[in-house]
RODO-60891 format. One record per atom (N, C-alpha, C, CB): residue number from 1; x, y, z. Coordinates in steps of 0.001 Angstrom, whole numbers, padded with zeros to 6 digits, always signed. Atoms other than C-alpha are relative to their C-alpha. Glycine has a CB too. Layout:
BEGIN
{node NUM, {X, Y, Z}} ...
REM end
This chain:
BEGIN
{node 1, {+000829, -000642, +001007}} {node 1, {+012060, -031723, +089705}} {node 1, {+000835, +000974, -000825}} {node 1, {-001185, +000728, +000658}} {node 2, {-000840, -000976, +000695}} {node 2, {+014604, -029037, +088850}} {node 2, {+000943, -000706, -000974}} {node 2, {+000808, +000842, +001013}} {node 3, {-000889, +000764, +000874}} {node 3, {+017003, -031642, +087413}} {node 3, {-000755, -000530, -001221}} {node 3, {+000641, -001164, +000775}} {node 4, {+000810, +000495, +001100}} {node 4, {+014213, -033097, +085291}} {node 4, {-000250, +001115, -001008}} {node 4, {-001331, -000568, +000520}} {node 5, {+000245, -001144, +000872}} {node 5, {+013394, -029656, +083873}} {node 5, {+001259, +000367, -000778}} {node 5, {-000488, +001202, +000817}} {node 6, {-001272, -000293, +000671}} {node 6, {+017067, -028996, +083080}} {node 6, {+000284, -001066, -001055}} {node 6, {+001166, +000073, +001028}} {node 7, {-000222, +001088, +000944}} {node 7, {+017343, -032404, +081422}} {node 7, {-000881, +000118, -001230}} {node 7, {-000242, -001326, +000671}} {node 8, {+000925, -000161, +001122}} {node 8, {+014278, -031831, +079262}} {node 8, {+000417, +001185, -000866}} {node 8, {-001445, +000190, +000510}} {node 9, {-000448, -001175, +000741}} {node 9, {+015552, -028381, +078279}} {node 9, {+001220, -000328, -000841}} {node 9, {+000312, +001152, +000955}} {node 10, {-001216, +000348, +000734}} {node 10, {+018947, -029767, +077259}} {node 10, {-000312, -000924, -001175}} {node 10, {+001015, -000664, +000935}} {node 11, {+000373, +000890, +001098}} {node 11, {+017395, -032558, +075190}} {node 11, {-000722, +000755, -001102}} {node 11, {-000875, -001137, +000510}} {node 12, {+000704, -000813, +000980}} {node 12, {+015131, -030050, +073479}} {node 12, {+000980, +000831, -000804}} {node 12, {-001024, +000902, +000683}} {node 13, {-000997, -000800, +000706}} {node 13, {+018067, -027786, +072633}} {node 13, {+000828, -000843, -000950}} {node 13, {+000909, +000699, +000990}} {node 14, {-000815, +000885, +000837}} {node 14, {+020021, -030720, +071229}} {node 14, {-000760, -000475, -001227}} {node 14, {+000473, -001198, +000805}} {node 15, {+000781, +000482, +001137}} {node 15, {+017177, -031631, +068896}} {node 15, {-000516, +001132, -000886}} {node 15, {-001165, -000823, +000494}} {node 16, {+000511, -001135, +000772}} {node 16, {+016420, -028129, +067586}} {node 16, {+000768, +000192, -001300}} {node 16, {+000067, +001273, +000830}} {node 17, {-000616, -000443, +001246}} {node 17, {+017090, -027007, +064032}} {node 17, {-000042, +001521, +000039}} {node 17, {-000741, -000588, -001285}} {node 18, {-000092, -001446, -000204}} {node 18, {+018321, -023409, +064166}} {node 18, {+000226, +000801, -001264}} {node 18, {+001092, +000294, +000946}} {node 19, {-000284, -000725, +001232}} {node 19, {+019047, -022514, +060536}} {node 19, {-001263, +000044, -000845}} {node 19, {+001170, -000659, -000784}} {node 20, {+001178, -000166, +000839}} {node 20, {+016211, -021089, +058458}} {node 20, {+000401, -000010, -001466}} {node 20, {-000740, +001301, +000348}} {node 21, {-000197, +000038, +001437}} {node 21, {+016019, -021798, +054743}} {node 21, {-000669, +001236, -000590}} {node 21, {-000574, -001318, -000623}} {node 22, {+000584, -001197, +000614}} {node 22, {+015515, -018596, +052746}} {node 22, {-001017, -000411, -001055}} {node 22, {+001102, +000898, -000628}} {node 23, {+001023, +000293, +001002}} {node 23, {+012601, -018378, +050342}} {node 23, {+000639, -000384, -001333}} {node 23, {-000929, +001208, -000187}} {node 24, {-000686, +000283, +001264}} {node 24, {+014981, -018341, +047352}} {node 24, {+000655, -001387, +000024}} {node 24, {+001062, +001082, -000285}} {node 25, {-000715, +001274, -000124}} {node 25, {+016838, -021398, +048667}} {node 25, {-000916, -001207, -000085}} {node 25, {+000752, -000039, +001299}} {node 26, {+000920, +001137, +000111}} {node 26, {+013703, -023543, +048585}} {node 26, {+000059, -000622, -001389}} {node 26, {-001433, +000439, +000317}} {node 27, {-000112, +000509, +001369}} {node 27, {+014363, -023926, +044835}} {node 27, {+001344, -000663, -000268}} {node 27, {-000214, +001124, -000987}} {node 28, {-001322, +000607, +000181}} {node 28, {+017948, -025175, +045351}} {node 28, {-000093, -001486, +000345}} {node 28, {+001080, +000715, +000888}} {node 29, {+000060, +001455, -000192}} {node 29, {+018227, -028951, +044931}} {node 29, {+001259, -000495, +000708}} {node 29, {-000170, -000725, -001359}} {node 30, {-001122, +000711, -000613}} {node 30, {+020448, -031216, +047039}} {node 30, {+000062, -001356, -000695}} {node 30, {-000168, -000148, +001585}} {node 31, {-000135, +001248, +000742}} {node 31, {+021738, -034069, +044859}} {node 31, {+001377, -000600, +000238}} {node 31, {-000237, +000229, -001505}} {node 32, {-001321, +000622, -000010}} {node 32, {+024616, -036520, +044643}} {node 32, {+000651, +000269, -001349}} {node 32, {-000090, -001541, +000293}} {node 33, {-000725, -000232, +001246}} {node 33, {+027287, -036229, +041961}} {node 33, {-000581, -000851, -001133}} {node 33, {+001497, -000309, +000185}} {node 34, {+000593, +000887, +001006}} {node 34, {+025646, -039167, +040126}} {node 34, {-001302, +000564, -000573}} {node 34, {-000260, -001374, +000607}} {node 35, {+001299, -000530, +000421}} {node 35, {+022384, -037219, +039884}} {node 35, {+000113, +001303, -000783}} {node 35, {-000876, +000216, +001206}} {node 36, {-000168, -001238, +000753}} {node 36, {+023878, -034145, +038202}} {node 36, {-000325, -000226, -001469}} {node 36, {+001430, +000538, +000153}} {node 37, {+000318, +000101, +001420}} {node 37, {+022542, -033535, +034727}} {node 37, {+001160, +000483, -000858}} {node 37, {-001257, +000800, -000321}} {node 38, {-001077, -000384, +000920}} {node 38, {+024697, -032939, +031660}} {node 38, {+000065, +001510, -000210}} {node 38, {-000187, -000694, -001341}} {node 39, {+000000, -001452, +000176}} {node 39, {+023694, -029260, +031621}} {node 39, {+000507, +000744, +001237}} {node 39, {-001396, +000475, -000339}} {node 40, {-000452, -000637, -001238}} {node 40, {+025040, -028609, +035132}} {node 40, {+001448, +000469, -000125}} {node 40, {-000141, -000970, +001186}} {node 41, {-001338, -000564, +000033}} {node 41, {+028071, -026337, +035428}} {node 41, {+000368, +000438, +001418}} {node 41, {+000086, +001196, -001007}} {node 42, {-000433, -000398, -001338}} {node 42, {+030020, -025990, +038680}} {node 42, {+000435, +001454, -000024}} {node 42, {+001149, -000905, +000509}} {node 43, {-000309, -001424, -000066}} {node 43, {+030240, -022346, +039678}} {node 43, {+000863, +000364, +001201}} {node 43, {-001273, +000796, +000039}} {node 44, {-000805, -000292, -001179}} {node 44, {+032068, -022632, +042994}} {node 44, {-000168, -001067, +001065}} {node 44, {-000365, +001357, +000565}} {node 45, {+000093, +000903, -001144}} {node 45, {+032333, -024293, +046377}} {node 45, {-000339, +000826, +001230}} {node 45, {+001328, -000800, +000207}} {node 46, {+000253, -000668, -001274}} {node 46, {+031319, -023477, +049909}} {node 46, {+000319, -000956, +001145}} {node 46, {-001472, +000493, +000088}} {node 47, {-000255, +000748, -001238}} {node 47, {+032287, -024606, +053388}} {node 47, {-000964, +000552, +001033}} {node 47, {+001514, +000127, +000483}} {node 48, {+000987, -000442, -000992}} {node 48, {+029544, -024499, +056001}} {node 48, {+000244, -000728, +001305}} {node 48, {-001449, -000247, -000498}} {node 49, {-000159, +000630, -001311}} {node 49, {+029562, -025211, +059711}} {node 49, {-001075, +000461, +000959}} {node 49, {+001375, +000303, +000578}} {node 50, {+000989, -000273, -001038}} {node 50, {+027126, -025374, +062603}} {node 50, {+000509, -000593, +001308}} {node 50, {-001404, -000586, -000379}} {node 51, {-000344, +000562, -001306}} {node 51, {+027337, -026159, +066293}} {node 51, {-000547, -001418, +000060}} {node 51, {-000568, +000875, +001173}} {node 52, {+000469, +001378, -000062}} {node 52, {+027184, -029923, +066691}} {node 52, {-000116, -000523, +001430}} {node 52, {+000926, -000886, -000789}} {node 53, {+000133, +000372, -001414}} {node 53, {+027258, -029971, +070499}} {node 53, {-000559, +001181, +000782}} {node 53, {+001370, -000450, +000593}} {node 54, {+000495, -000950, -000989}} {node 54, {+025219, -028112, +073086}} {node 54, {-000049, -000804, +001287}} {node 54, {-001429, +000631, -000392}} {node 55, {-000249, +000868, -001151}} {node 55, {+026530, -029837, +076200}} {node 55, {-000028, -001462, -000459}} {node 55, {-001055, +000250, +001128}} {node 56, {+000096, +001340, +000580}} {node 56, {+025303, -033072, +074568}} {node 56, {+000170, +000111, -001509}} {node 56, {-001364, -000679, +000360}} {node 57, {-000116, +000006, +001457}} {node 57, {+025939, -034067, +070973}} {node 57, {-001390, +000127, -000615}} {node 57, {+000708, -001295, -000499}} {node 58, {+001284, -000193, +000668}} {node 58, {+023144, -032892, +068683}} {node 58, {-000278, -001145, -000962}} {node 58, {-000026, +001340, -000747}} {node 59, {+000404, +001057, +000928}} {node 59, {+021211, -035283, +066472}} {node 59, {+000668, +000225, -001350}} {node 59, {-001542, -000043, -000155}} {node 60, {-000715, -000092, +001281}} {node 60, {+023213, -036004, +063306}} {node 60, {-000929, +000463, -001121}} {node 60, {+000621, -001359, -000363}} {node 61, {+000943, -000399, +001049}} {node 61, {+020090, -035568, +061165}} {node 61, {-000275, +001499, +000037}} {node 61, {-001311, -000771, +000144}} {node 62, {+000219, -001444, -000108}} {node 62, {+019509, -032044, +062506}} {node 62, {+001218, +000783, -000452}} {node 62, {-000354, +000378, +001431}} {node 63, {-001232, -000653, +000435}} {node 63, {+023142, -031087, +061973}} {node 63, {+000065, -000017, -001528}} {node 63, {+001250, -000701, +000615}} {node 64, {-000030, +000105, +001457}} {node 64, {+022947, -032350, +058371}} {node 64, {-001017, +000931, -000641}} {node 64, {-000264, -001438, -000436}} {node 65, {+001024, -000896, +000547}} {node 65, {+019700, -030455, +057719}} {node 65, {+000447, +001455, +000064}} {node 65, {-001322, -000173, +000756}} {node 66, {-000477, -001374, -000133}} {node 66, {+021277, -027236, +058998}} {node 66, {+001134, +000291, -000979}} {node 66, {+000463, +000263, +001431}} {node 67, {-001092, -000184, +000953}} {node 67, {+024417, -027721, +056902}} {node 67, {-000549, +000148, -001414}} {node 67, {+000986, -001180, +000070}} {node 68, {+000618, -000103, +001321}} {node 68, {+022292, -028302, +053815}} {node 68, {-000723, +001327, -000173}} {node 68, {-000971, -001154, -000222}} {node 69, {+000707, -001285, +000084}} {node 69, {+020173, -025237, +054593}} {node 69, {+000981, +001145, -000212}} {node 69, {-000828, +000246, +001274}} {node 70, {-001006, -001048, +000183}} {node 70, {+023271, -023050, +054928}} {node 70, {+000567, -000020, -001418}} {node 70, {+001132, -000164, +001021}} {node 71, {-000545, +000120, +001355}} {node 71, {+024712, -024380, +051656}} {node 71, {-001038, +000420, -001045}} {node 71, {+000466, -001446, -000267}} {node 72, {+001063, -000403, +000934}} {node 72, {+021358, -023935, +049882}} {node 72, {-000200, +001508, +000025}} {node 72, {-001323, -000711, +000342}} {node 73, {+000119, -001461, -000097}} {node 73, {+021094, -020358, +051192}} {node 73, {+001129, +000683, -000762}} {node 73, {+000010, +000449, +001476}} {node 74, {-001140, -000602, +000690}} {node 74, {+024591, -019561, +049908}} {node 74, {-000109, -000189, -001512}} {node 74, {+001314, -000605, +000512}} {node 75, {+000179, +000243, +001434}} {node 75, {+023857, -021175, +046537}} {node 75, {-001038, +000961, -000579}} {node 75, {-000425, -001466, -000254}} {node 76, {+001060, -000891, +000479}} {node 76, {+020658, -019155, +046174}} {node 76, {+000496, +001442, -000104}} {node 76, {-001217, -000071, +000931}} {node 77, {-000546, -001362, +000043}} {node 77, {+022505, -015907, +046987}} {node 77, {+000860, +000211, -001234}} {node 77, {+000819, +000290, +001258}} {node 78, {-000884, -000089, +001156}} {node 78, {+024909, -016663, +044128}} {node 78, {-000725, -000255, -001319}} {node 78, {+001135, -000980, +000151}} {node 79, {+000750, +000299, +001210}} {node 79, {+022170, -017623, +041667}} {node 79, {+000129, -001441, -000456}} {node 79, {+000441, +000900, -001094}} {node 80, {-000133, +001413, +000333}} {node 80, {+022954, -021340, +041732}} {node 80, {-001283, -000731, +000375}} {node 80, {+001220, -000628, +000721}} {node 81, {+001244, +000722, -000255}} {node 81, {+020242, -023997, +041795}} {node 81, {+000190, -001421, +000502}} {node 81, {-000809, -000034, -001236}} {node 82, {-000262, +001379, -000410}} {node 82, {+021957, -027229, +042878}} {node 82, {+001258, -000051, +000852}} {node 82, {+000140, -000926, -001231}} {node 83, {-001201, +000214, -000803}} {node 83, {+024406, -028349, +045570}} {node 83, {+000279, -001492, +000109}} {node 83, {-000153, +000632, +001407}} {node 84, {-000447, +001378, -000172}} {node 84, {+026431, -031527, +045997}} {node 84, {+001008, -000021, +001140}} {node 84, {+000623, -000576, -001322}} {node 85, {-000964, +000136, -001094}} {node 85, {+028175, -032517, +049231}} {node 85, {+001277, -000622, -000558}} {node 85, {-000584, -000868, +001172}} {node 86, {-001284, +000520, +000474}} {node 86, {+031885, -033071, +048557}} {node 86, {+000842, -000550, +001139}} {node 86, {+000770, +001086, -000730}} {node 87, {-000694, +000580, -001153}} {node 87, {+032868, -034183, +052048}} {node 87, {-001038, -000543, +000963}} {node 87, {+000916, +001051, +000705}} {node 88, {+000874, +000491, -001066}} {node 88, {+031434, -036007, +054999}} {node 88, {-000160, +001090, +001057}} {node 88, {+000570, -001307, +000635}} {node 89, {+000179, -000914, -001132}} {node 89, {+030101, -034143, +058030}} {node 89, {+001018, -000376, +001070}} {node 89, {-001471, -000061, +000568}} {node 90, {-001011, +000219, -001036}} {node 90, {+032962, -033769, +060520}} {node 90, {-000053, +001172, +000964}} {node 90, {+001433, -000159, -000617}} {node 91, {+000070, -001035, -001037}} {node 91, {+032521, -031838, +063769}} {node 91, {-000887, +001172, -000410}} {node 91, {+001397, +000507, +000324}} {node 92, {+000953, -001035, +000383}} {node 92, {+029557, -029925, +062343}} {node 92, {+000422, +000804, -001215}} {node 92, {-000217, +000923, +001141}} {node 93, {-000471, -000700, +001193}} {node 93, {+031374, -028937, +059132}} {node 93, {-000143, -000889, -001228}} {node 93, {+001463, +000441, +000171}} {node 94, {+000119, +000745, +001245}} {node 94, {+030881, -029930, +055489}} {node 94, {+000281, +000928, -001181}} {node 94, {-001407, -000640, -000128}} {node 95, {-000279, -000737, +001238}} {node 95, {+031974, -028852, +051993}} {node 95, {-001028, -000383, -001054}} {node 95, {+001443, -000289, -000514}} {node 96, {+000950, +000206, +001090}} {node 96, {+029652, -028474, +049001}} {node 96, {+000525, +000639, -001272}} {node 96, {-001383, +000576, +000359}} {node 97, {-000218, -000605, +001308}} {node 97, {+030068, -027848, +045286}} {node 97, {-001320, +000647, -000412}} {node 97, {+000488, -001065, -001068}} {node 98, {+001182, -000749, +000426}} {node 98, {+027659, -025284, +043837}} {node 98, {-000119, -000085, -001513}} {node 98, {+000075, +001483, +000466}} {node 99, {+000221, +000180, +001439}} {node 99, {+026103, -025789, +040403}} {node 99, {-001162, +000855, -000484}} {node 99, {-000266, -001477, -000324}} {node 100, {+001119, -000631, +000685}} {node 100, {+023900, -023961, +037948}} {node 100, {-000406, -000978, -001098}} {node 100, {+000378, +001442, -000583}} {node 101, {+000453, +001041, +000927}} {node 101, {+021844, -026543, +036061}} {node 101, {-001131, +000445, -000911}} {node 101, {-000438, -001201, +000769}} {node 102, {+001135, -000458, +000806}} {node 102, {+018840, -024654, +034749}} {node 102, {+000469, +001201, -000834}} {node 102, {-001240, +000382, +000913}} {node 103, {-000458, -001118, +000852}} {node 103, {+019661, -022437, +031742}} {node 103, {-000754, +001291, +000332}} {node 103, {-000190, -000349, -001499}} {node 104, {+000627, -001322, -000256}} {node 104, {+018998, -018709, +032242}} {node 104, {-001005, +000352, -001076}} {node 104, {+001068, +001104, +000082}} 
REM end
């Protein structure tokens, strides 16, 4: 019974999403480079990372959601409104380009 409880706890931890999206970041879009509009101007880049293993490997979808949330939070802090992934997810890390697409 104790092993079952430990197993369930570990699976739950591996499936959790731990990064909260700030209220401002809810307006930041995640797009591909092909989807950028002609009015978008790159303002910078960011490198984000999360834990991708908690004894077991975490679900790739949860890791990606957390990386996007971190990048969106950073974009919102800078006044940007769009992010584009510029690298693949590797060991819980990813690079993003930050853009401002909506005129002030």
